[in-house]
Structure formats: C-alpha cells, structure tokens
GUSE-187834 format. One record per residue: residue number from 1; residue in three letters; x, y negated, z of N, C-alpha, C in turn. Coordinates in steps of 0.001 Angstrom, whole numbers. Each point is the difference from the previous one (the first is absolute). Layout:
<recs>
<nr=NUM rest=ALA n.c1=X n.c2=Y n.c3=Z ca.c1=X ca.c2=Y ca.c3=Z c.c1=X c.c2=Y c.c3=Z>
...
</recs>
This chain:
<recs>
<nr=1 rest=LEU n.c1=769 n.c2=1227 n.c3=98 ca.c1=-689 ca.c2=-1187 ca.c3=-246 c.c1=854 c.c2=-1310 c.c3=108>
<nr=2 rest=LEU n.c1=1084 n.c2=-5 n.c3=872 ca.c1=770 ca.c2=-1082 ca.c3=-204 c.c1=665 c.c2=-360 c.c3=-1130>
<nr=3 rest=GLN n.c1=506 n.c2=1149 n.c3=-650 ca.c1=602 ca.c2=-87 ca.c3=-1292 c.c1=-1012 c.c2=-625 c.c3=-1009>
<nr=4 rest=ALA n.c1=-1215 n.c2=382 n.c3=-24 ca.c1=-1088 ca.c2=-527 ca.c3=-758 c.c1=-185 c.c2=-1461 c.c3=166>
<nr=5 rest=LEU n.c1=-25 n.c2=-386 n.c3=1283 ca.c1=-320 ca.c2=-1312 ca.c3=134 c.c1=1293 c.c2=-949 c.c3=-226>
<nr=6 rest=GLY n.c1=1124 n.c2=604 n.c3=288 ca.c1=1217 ca.c2=-830 ca.c3=-458 c.c1=140 c.c2=-111 c.c3=-1536>
<nr=7 rest=LEU n.c1=-462 n.c2=888 n.c3=-772 ca.c1=22 ca.c2=-168 ca.c3=-1309 c.c1=-853 c.c2=-969 c.c3=-421>
<nr=8 rest=MET n.c1=-1256 n.c2=-83 n.c3=570 ca.c1=-943 ca.c2=-1083 ca.c3=-359 c.c1=477 c.c2=-1359 c.c3=304>
<nr=9 rest=ASN n.c1=641 n.c2=-122 n.c3=980 ca.c1=452 ca.c2=-1426 ca.c3=265 c.c1=1383 c.c2=-294 c.c3=-227>
<nr=10 rest=ASP n.c1=849 n.c2=952 n.c3=-678 ca.c1=1246 ca.c2=-179 ca.c3=-160 c.c1=359 c.c2=-1200 c.c3=-889>
<nr=11 rest=PRO n.c1=819 n.c2=-879 n.c3=258 ca.c1=502 ca.c2=-1082 ca.c3=-797 c.c1=437 c.c2=241 c.c3=-1488>
<nr=12 rest=PHE n.c1=750 n.c2=1215 n.c3=-112 ca.c1=397 ca.c2=384 ca.c3=-1329 c.c1=-1177 c.c2=311 c.c3=-780>
<nr=13 rest=VAL n.c1=-1176 n.c2=635 n.c3=406 ca.c1=-1132 ca.c2=354 ca.c3=-926 c.c1=-767 c.c2=-1370 c.c3=-261>
<nr=14 rest=MET n.c1=-229 n.c2=-902 n.c3=1085 ca.c1=-615 ca.c2=-1241 ca.c3=-93 c.c1=638 c.c2=-785 c.c3=-1200>
<nr=15 rest=THR n.c1=1421 n.c2=-2 n.c3=10 ca.c1=484 ca.c2=-860 ca.c3=-1062 c.c1=-87 c.c2=628 c.c3=-1350>
<nr=16 rest=ARG n.c1=-319 n.c2=1280 n.c3=-214 ca.c1=-102 ca.c2=688 ca.c3=-1210 c.c1=-1387 c.c2=-311 c.c3=-597>
<nr=17 rest=VAL n.c1=-1004 n.c2=-192 n.c3=955 ca.c1=-1330 ca.c2=-112 ca.c3=-617 c.c1=-380 c.c2=-1508 c.c3=-192>
<nr=18 rest=ARG n.c1=836 n.c2=-735 n.c3=263 ca.c1=-313 ca.c2=-1655 ca.c3=-397 c.c1=447 c.c2=-228 c.c3=-1242>
<nr=19 rest=SER n.c1=-935 n.c2=-953 n.c3=-518 ca.c1=284 ca.c2=-463 ca.c3=-1510 c.c1=1138 c.c2=-1107 c.c3=157>
<nr=20 rest=SER n.c1=1216 n.c2=432 n.c3=-497 ca.c1=1065 ca.c2=-968 ca.c3=75 c.c1=781 c.c2=254 c.c3=-1257>
<nr=21 rest=ASN n.c1=1042 n.c2=-887 n.c3=-232 ca.c1=890 ca.c2=-10 ca.c3=-1241 c.c1=524 c.c2=1336 c.c3=-44>
<nr=22 rest=GLY n.c1=-253 n.c2=583 n.c3=-1356 ca.c1=575 ca.c2=1356 ca.c3=-200 c.c1=-634 c.c2=1293 c.c3=524>
<nr=23 rest=SER n.c1=-1086 n.c2=-332 n.c3=775 ca.c1=-751 ca.c2=991 ca.c3=714 c.c1=-695 c.c2=870 c.c3=-1054>
<nr=24 rest=LEU n.c1=-404 n.c2=1251 n.c3=394 ca.c1=-826 ca.c2=837 ca.c3=-759 c.c1=-1306 c.c2=-802 c.c3=-298>
<nr=25 rest=LEU n.c1=-636 n.c2=-630 n.c3=1025 ca.c1=-1277 ca.c2=-626 ca.c3=13 c.c1=-52 c.c2=-1186 c.c3=-896>
<nr=26 rest=GLN n.c1=1202 n.c2=-702 n.c3=-178 ca.c1=126 ca.c2=-1104 ca.c3=-767 c.c1=-164 c.c2=402 c.c3=-1383>
<nr=27 rest=ARG n.c1=710 n.c2=1192 n.c3=-328 ca.c1=121 ca.c2=476 ca.c3=-1418 c.c1=-1390 c.c2=598 c.c3=-491>
<nr=28 rest=VAL n.c1=-829 n.c2=550 n.c3=955 ca.c1=-1355 ca.c2=691 ca.c3=-368 c.c1=-1214 c.c2=-995 c.c3=-13>
<nr=29 rest=LEU n.c1=182 n.c2=-1143 n.c3=819 ca.c1=-1255 ca.c2=-798 ca.c3=364 c.c1=-492 c.c2=-497 c.c3=-1278>
<nr=30 rest=PRO n.c1=717 n.c2=-332 n.c3=-1060 ca.c1=-648 ca.c2=-573 ca.c3=-1264 c.c1=-722 c.c2=925 c.c3=-883>
<nr=31 rest=LEU n.c1=147 n.c2=1191 n.c3=387 ca.c1=-694 ca.c2=1245 ca.c3=-715 c.c1=-1404 c.c2=-17 c.c3=375>
<nr=32 rest=PRO n.c1=-776 n.c2=715 n.c3=-1028 ca.c1=-1360 ca.c2=90 ca.c3=509 c.c1=-209 c.c2=889 c.c3=1059>
<nr=33 rest=ASP n.c1=-1060 n.c2=142 n.c3=666 ca.c1=-274 ca.c2=639 ca.c3=1278 c.c1=387 c.c2=1516 c.c3=-7>
<nr=34 rest=GLU n.c1=-522 n.c2=630 n.c3=-1036 ca.c1=68 ca.c2=1430 ca.c3=-50 c.c1=1487 c.c2=419 c.c3=-321>
<nr=35 rest=THR n.c1=758 n.c2=-861 n.c3=-782 ca.c1=1331 ca.c2=289 ca.c3=-258 c.c1=873 c.c2=-395 c.c3=1209>
<nr=36 rest=LEU n.c1=-218 n.c2=-964 n.c3=662 ca.c1=534 ca.c2=-305 ca.c3=1491 c.c1=-197 c.c2=1289 c.c3=836>
<nr=37 rest=ILE n.c1=-1053 n.c2=462 n.c3=131 ca.c1=-389 ca.c2=1147 ca.c3=1036 c.c1=874 c.c2=1168 c.c3=-462>
<nr=38 rest=ASN n.c1=-241 n.c2=314 n.c3=-1315 ca.c1=852 ca.c2=1270 ca.c3=-584 c.c1=1418 c.c2=-259 c.c3=464>
<nr=39 rest=ASN n.c1=552 n.c2=-1136 n.c3=-328 ca.c1=1562 ca.c2=-272 ca.c3=154 c.c1=297 c.c2=257 c.c3=1514>
<nr=40 rest=LEU n.c1=-746 n.c2=-572 n.c3=1015 ca.c1=131 ca.c2=46 ca.c3=1337 c.c1=-36 c.c2=1416 c.c3=432>
<nr=41 rest=PHE n.c1=-865 n.c2=743 n.c3=-457 ca.c1=-268 ca.c2=1372 ca.c3=506 c.c1=1206 c.c2=1089 c.c3=-685>
<nr=42 rest=LEU n.c1=350 n.c2=-348 n.c3=-1137 ca.c1=1224 ca.c2=798 ca.c3=-689 c.c1=1267 c.c2=-354 c.c3=622>
<nr=43 rest=THR n.c1=224 n.c2=-1376 n.c3=419 ca.c1=1180 ca.c2=-309 ca.c3=546 c.c1=43 c.c2=510 c.c3=1373>
<nr=44 rest=VAL n.c1=-870 n.c2=-80 n.c3=807 ca.c1=24 ca.c2=468 ca.c3=1459 c.c1=-276 c.c2=1374 c.c3=86>
<nr=45 rest=LEU n.c1=-1047 n.c2=659 n.c3=-461 ca.c1=-544 ca.c2=1319 ca.c3=194 c.c1=513 c.c2=1067 c.c3=-1095>
<nr=46 rest=SER n.c1=616 n.c2=-582 n.c3=-1183 ca.c1=219 ca.c2=826 ca.c3=-1142 c.c1=-1024 c.c2=728 c.c3=-650>
<nr=47 rest=ARG n.c1=-1232 n.c2=-625 n.c3=96 ca.c1=-1231 ca.c2=577 ca.c3=-451 c.c1=-992 c.c2=-960 c.c3=-408>
<nr=48 rest=PRO n.c1=-653 n.c2=106 n.c3=-999 ca.c1=-1348 ca.c2=-897 ca.c3=-211 c.c1=-880 c.c2=26 c.c3=998>
<nr=49 rest=PRO n.c1=-825 n.c2=-1190 n.c3=297 ca.c1=-1189 ca.c2=191 ca.c3=841 c.c1=-1033 c.c2=725 c.c3=-259>
<nr=50 rest=SER n.c1=-613 n.c2=794 n.c3=1098 ca.c1=-1258 ca.c2=895 ca.c3=-432 c.c1=-1105 c.c2=-998 c.c3=-445>
<nr=51 rest=GLU n.c1=-1113 n.c2=490 n.c3=-447 ca.c1=-889 ca.c2=-898 ca.c3=-390 c.c1=-693 c.c2=-659 c.c3=1260>
<nr=52 rest=GLN n.c1=-12 n.c2=646 n.c3=1170 ca.c1=-577 ca.c2=-613 ca.c3=1111 c.c1=1012 c.c2=-1158 c.c3=411>
<nr=53 rest=GLU n.c1=1354 n.c2=348 n.c3=-27 ca.c1=938 ca.c2=-1136 ca.c3=396 c.c1=-66 c.c2=-1042 c.c3=-880>
<nr=54 rest=ARG n.c1=-189 n.c2=276 n.c3=-1328 ca.c1=56 ca.c2=-1215 ca.c3=-1063 c.c1=-1020 c.c2=-864 c.c3=260>
<nr=55 rest=VAL n.c1=-1237 n.c2=700 n.c3=309 ca.c1=-1349 ca.c2=-866 ca.c3=127 c.c1=223 c.c2=-911 c.c3=1296>
<nr=56 rest=ALA n.c1=447 n.c2=536 n.c3=1117 ca.c1=266 ca.c2=-636 ca.c3=1074 c.c1=1081 c.c2=-1069 c.c3=35>
<nr=57 rest=SER n.c1=1002 n.c2=270 n.c3=-743 ca.c1=1121 ca.c2=-915 ca.c3=-151 c.c1=-578 c.c2=-1196 c.c3=-810>
<nr=58 rest=LEU n.c1=-551 n.c2=299 n.c3=-1219 ca.c1=-800 ca.c2=-1105 ca.c3=-714 c.c1=-871 c.c2=-917 c.c3=757>
<nr=59 rest=ALA n.c1=-939 n.c2=554 n.c3=820 ca.c1=-719 ca.c2=-657 ca.c3=728 c.c1=603 c.c2=-851 c.c3=1113>
<nr=60 rest=HIS n.c1=1155 n.c2=420 n.c3=379 ca.c1=759 ca.c2=-742 ca.c3=1191 c.c1=669 c.c2=-1146 c.c3=-820>
<nr=61 rest=LEU n.c1=590 n.c2=214 n.c3=-1161 ca.c1=761 ca.c2=-1173 ca.c3=-623 c.c1=-979 c.c2=-1104 c.c3=-642>
<nr=62 rest=ARG n.c1=-1231 n.c2=318 n.c3=-276 ca.c1=-839 ca.c2=-916 ca.c3=-498 c.c1=-794 c.c2=-649 c.c3=1109>
<nr=63 rest=ASN n.c1=381 n.c2=93 n.c3=1229 ca.c1=-737 ca.c2=-546 ca.c3=1049 c.c1=902 c.c2=-803 c.c3=1026>
<nr=64 rest=GLY n.c1=324 n.c2=-1197 n.c3=-611 ca.c1=803 ca.c2=-1176 ca.c3=781 c.c1=1236 c.c2=-169 c.c3=-770>
<nr=65 rest=ASN n.c1=897 n.c2=-608 n.c3=674 ca.c1=1400 ca.c2=-387 ca.c3=-500 c.c1=802 c.c2=1261 c.c3=-591>
<nr=66 rest=ARG n.c1=87 n.c2=-165 n.c3=-1363 ca.c1=525 ca.c2=1120 ca.c3=-531 c.c1=1346 c.c2=419 c.c3=378>
<nr=67 rest=THR n.c1=947 n.c2=-863 n.c3=344 ca.c1=1305 ca.c2=270 ca.c3=265 c.c1=118 c.c2=568 c.c3=1423>
<nr=68 rest=GLN n.c1=-833 n.c2=-602 n.c3=850 ca.c1=-47 ca.c2=709 ca.c3=1321 c.c1=-691 c.c2=1287 c.c3=-2>
<nr=69 rest=ARG n.c1=-1012 n.c2=241 n.c3=-791 ca.c1=-457 ca.c2=1382 ca.c3=-156 c.c1=835 c.c2=924 c.c3=-572>
<nr=70 rest=ALA n.c1=845 n.c2=-437 n.c3=-860 ca.c1=961 ca.c2=1039 ca.c3=-689 c.c1=1077 c.c2=278 c.c3=1044>
<nr=71 rest=GLU n.c1=478 n.c2=-950 n.c3=696 ca.c1=872 ca.c2=204 ca.c3=1225 c.c1=-623 c.c2=1145 c.c3=1005>
<nr=72 rest=ASN n.c1=-1225 n.c2=-283 n.c3=297 ca.c1=-642 ca.c2=887 ca.c3=829 c.c1=-114 c.c2=1493 c.c3=-598>
<nr=73 rest=LEU n.c1=-339 n.c2=-29 n.c3=-1353 ca.c1=161 ca.c2=1385 ca.c3=-489 c.c1=1218 c.c2=688 c.c3=115>
<nr=74 rest=LEU n.c1=1092 n.c2=-799 n.c3=-531 ca.c1=1304 ca.c2=586 ca.c3=-30 c.c1=423 c.c2=433 c.c3=1538>
<nr=75 rest=TRP n.c1=-277 n.c2=-747 n.c3=909 ca.c1=101 ca.c2=318 ca.c3=1407 c.c1=-443 c.c2=1384 c.c3=452>
<nr=76 rest=THR n.c1=-1394 n.c2=-19 n.c3=-440 ca.c1=-779 ca.c2=1203 ca.c3=182 c.c1=764 c.c2=1289 c.c3=-549>
<nr=77 rest=LEU n.c1=514 n.c2=-252 n.c3=-1301 ca.c1=503 ca.c2=1282 ca.c3=-773 c.c1=1292 c.c2=376 c.c3=734>
<nr=78 rest=TYR n.c1=711 n.c2=-987 n.c3=466 ca.c1=1205 ca.c2=283 ca.c3=776 c.c1=-68 c.c2=677 c.c3=1289>
<nr=79 rest=ASN n.c1=-1094 n.c2=-288 n.c3=640 ca.c1=-404 ca.c2=529 ca.c3=1236 c.c1=-1000 c.c2=1414 c.c3=15>
</recs>
C-alpha cells in the first residue's frame, strides 16, 4: 500500500505527467482526441485502449480543460 501511495505522489511521476517543453503531452495535445488517447495508451501500457477505456477517456477529455484532463489521464495510466 505504501509503495502504491508513494508512486501516486512521486515527484518523478508528477513531472512526467505535466505538459511542459518536450514532454509527451506537449507533443500529443495538438492531435485529435482519439489519436491522443491511443498514443497515451500505447506509450504507457503498450496496448491500445479497450472500447470501454476509449469511451471513458473521450468523455473525460471533453469535459473541461483539455490539457488538465490529458494530464489526469496520463497520471491514471501511469498509476
């Protein structure tokens, strides 16, 4: 449990999910939603999203600040 909590709040992970110069998110944010989601899943999990994951990810991205939502999605995939 402590290891999981440590990973969720680890500064290394937190810096990787932020959209900053040269980051993964900065490179994929201009892409259409479905392509962005596919790229994040393939990069982090080495597989495409299932239909259920794709639908949930699309709904998440389209509900608010897209950059922040993409950061949240990436954080979720890492954890």
